[in-house]
C-alpha positions in Angstrom: 118.0 115.2 106.0 119.8 117.3 103.6 119.3 115.3 100.6 115.7 115.6 100.6 115.6 116.3 97.3 117.1 113.4 95.8 115.1 110.7 97.4 112.8 108.7 95.3 110.1 108.2 96.4 106.3 110.4 96.6 105.9 112.7 99.1 103.3 111.9 101.6 100.1 112.9 100.1 98.3 115.4 102.4 95.0 113.4 102.6 97.6 110.5 104.1 95.8 107.8 101.7 99.8 107.1 100.8 100.7 106.8 104.4 101.1 102.7 104.3 104.0 102.7 101.9 105.3 106.1 101.8 106.7 104.7 106.3 107.9 101.9 104.5 110.1 104.2 102.5 110.5 106.2 105.1 112.0 103.8 107.3 114.4 102.6 105.0 115.8 105.9 103.3 116.8 106.6 107.0 118.0 103.1 107.5 120.0 103.1 105.1 121.5 107.1 105.8 122.2 104.8 109.7 119.5 107.7 111.4 117.1 104.8 111.8 116.7 105.5 115.5 115.7 108.7 115.0 112.3 107.5 114.9 112.2 106.1 117.9 111.5 106.3 121.1 114.0 106.3 123.9 117.0 106.8 121.3 120.3 107.5 122.5 120.1 111.3 120.3 120.7 115.1 121.2 117.6 117.4 122.3 118.4 119.0 119.3 117.8 115.4 116.9 114.8 114.9 118.0 112.8 116.3 115.9 112.3 113.3 113.9 110.7 111.8 116.2 108.0 114.2 117.2 107.8 114.5 113.7 107.0 111.5 113.3 104.5 110.7 116.3 102.5 113.9 114.8 102.3 112.2 111.4 101.3 108.9 112.9 98.6 110.4 115.4 96.8 112.3 112.1 97.7 109.9 109.3 97.8 106.3 111.2 94.2 105.6 111.3 94.6 104.0 107.8 94.7 100.9 109.5 91.2 100.9 110.8 90.5 102.4 107.3 92.7 99.3 105.1 91.5 96.5 107.5 87.8 96.1 106.5 88.6 96.4 102.5 92.1 94.2 102.7 90.0 91.8 104.3 86.4 91.7 102.5 89.6 91.2 99.1 90.5 88.7 100.4 88.0 87.1 101.0 86.6 87.7 96.9 90.4 87.0 95.7 90.3 83.6 93.8 92.7 82.3 91.5 90.4 81.6 89.0 89.6 85.5 87.8 93.1 85.6 87.5 94.1 84.8 83.3 98.0 85.2 84.9 99.8 83.5 87.8 101.6 86.6 87.8 98.9 88.9 88.1 97.2 87.4 90.7 100.7 86.6 92.6 100.4 90.4 92.8 96.4 91.4 93.8 98.0 88.4 96.7 101.0 90.2 97.9 99.0 94.0 97.7 96.1 92.4 99.9 99.1 90.6 102.4 101.1 93.4 102.7 98.1 95.9 103.8 96.8 92.8 105.8 100.2 92.8 107.2 100.3 96.4 107.9 96.8 96.5 110.1 98.9 94.3 112.4 96.8 90.4 111.0 99.1 87.7 110.3 99.5 86.3 106.7 101.3 83.0 106.9 102.7 81.4 103.5 100.0 78.3 105.3 97.6 81.2 104.7 98.7 82.1 101.2 99.3 78.7 99.9 96.2 77.8 100.7 94.7 80.7 99.5 95.6 79.4 96.2 94.7 75.5 96.0 91.2 76.5 97.2 90.7 79.6 95.2 91.2 77.3 91.1 88.0 76.7 89.3 86.6 73.6 89.5 87.6 71.8 86.2 91.0 71.7 87.9 90.5 70.3 90.5 92.2 67.3 89.5 95.5 70.7 89.3 94.3 71.4 92.7 95.2 67.7 94.5 98.4 67.2 92.6 99.5 71.3 93.9 98.5 69.9 97.0 100.7 66.5 96.9 103.8 68.5 95.6 103.9 69.6 99.7 104.6 73.5 99.5 106.3 75.0 102.3 106.7 78.7 100.6 103.9 80.5 98.3 106.9 80.9 95.8 107.9 77.3 95.5 104.0 77.1 94.0 104.6 80.5 92.0 107.2 79.1 90.4 106.0 75.9 89.8 102.6 77.4 88.8 104.6 80.2 86.6 106.3 77.2 84.6 103.2 75.4 83.7 102.0 78.9 82.2 105.3 78.9 79.8 104.3 74.9 78.9 100.6 76.2 78.6 101.4 78.8 76.5 103.8 77.0 74.6 101.6 74.2 73.8 98.0 76.2 72.3 100.3 78.2 71.0 102.2 75.2 68.6 98.7 73.4 68.8 97.2 76.8 66.3 100.2 77.3 64.7 98.8 73.8 62.2 96.3 71.9 62.7 96.9 68.1 63.4 98.2 66.1 61.2 99.8 68.3 59.8 103.3 68.5 58.5 105.7 71.1 59.5 107.1 72.9 56.6 110.8 71.7 55.9 
């Protein structure tokens, strides 16, 4: 831990509100240094190298309650998440992944099928035909649906741009 000043993530907040992302960053950092085992129980480290494990467990006891604090909010966000409430596909996807990440951190299982179903079931009612067409595509992964939706969104933007550029029936300027 001699290179502590070079770490490229924020320190653990004293309130513990950033505990979840902080633990993920620390684990990745320790893994990249080849010392991830120092924070695992039953590690083969010498007694003097067990201090990181003791510190890790103390922090866990103090802040691991974040799971119980975050879970009700994450469930509420999941229940209220609707594709139709977002103007851009990326905005929806970002919110979906943030909520799924929080739910998984809290020990909940969120499958690809759950994410697909959440997306399909929250399309606006006027887009029922699109929803049915997308279901018929039988996407297995959310990333495939997301890519598809991004292409559709971009094509729609181009169509709208071309439509607004000149009135219907007018010729293009040579």
